[in-house]
C-alpha positions as CSV (number, residue, x, y, z in Angstrom):
1,X,71.7,14.3,-52.0
2,X,70.3,17.4,-50.3
3,X,73.8,19.0,-50.3
4,X,73.9,18.7,-54.1
5,X,70.5,20.2,-54.5
6,X,71.4,23.0,-52.2
7,X,74.6,23.7,-54.0
8,X,72.8,23.7,-57.4
9,X,70.2,26.1,-56.0
10,X,72.8,28.5,-54.7
11,X,74.6,28.4,-58.1
12,X,71.4,29.1,-60.0
13,X,70.5,31.9,-57.6
14,X,73.9,33.5,-57.9
15,X,73.7,33.2,-61.7
16,X,70.2,34.7,-61.8
17,X,71.0,37.7,-59.6
18,X,74.2,38.4,-61.5
19,X,72.4,38.2,-64.8
20,X,69.7,40.6,-63.8
21,X,72.3,43.1,-62.5
22,X,74.4,42.9,-65.7
23,X,71.4,43.3,-68.0
24,X,70.7,46.7,-66.3
25,X,74.2,48.1,-67.2
26,X,74.7,50.0,-70.4
27,X,77.0,48.8,-73.1
28,X,79.9,51.1,-72.0
29,X,79.9,49.7,-68.5
30,X,79.7,46.1,-69.8
31,X,82.7,46.8,-72.1
32,X,84.7,48.1,-69.1
33,X,84.3,44.8,-67.4
34,X,85.0,42.8,-70.5
35,X,81.5,41.6,-71.3
36,X,79.2,42.0,-74.3
37,X,75.4,42.2,-74.0
38,X,74.9,39.3,-76.3
39,X,77.2,37.1,-74.2
40,X,76.3,37.9,-70.7
41,X,75.2,34.4,-69.8
42,X,78.5,32.9,-71.1
43,X,80.5,35.7,-69.3
44,X,78.9,34.8,-66.0
45,X,79.3,31.1,-66.5
46,X,83.0,31.6,-67.2
47,X,83.5,33.8,-64.1
48,X,81.6,31.3,-61.9
49,X,83.6,28.4,-63.2
50,X,86.9,30.1,-62.5
51,X,85.6,31.0,-59.0
52,X,84.8,27.4,-58.2
53,X,88.2,26.1,-59.2
54,X,90.0,28.4,-56.7
């Protein structure tokens, strides 16, 4: 049970930190990495999902 809570907390923390860092980038830098400002949350979720499958 605690392992699941810890895993969820780490995933939430990684998402939060990544989101804050991407929001600070300008639109040109976001475009360079293939993200759009309006879809930052979906972009992160997709990257994290792909990372977990590896």
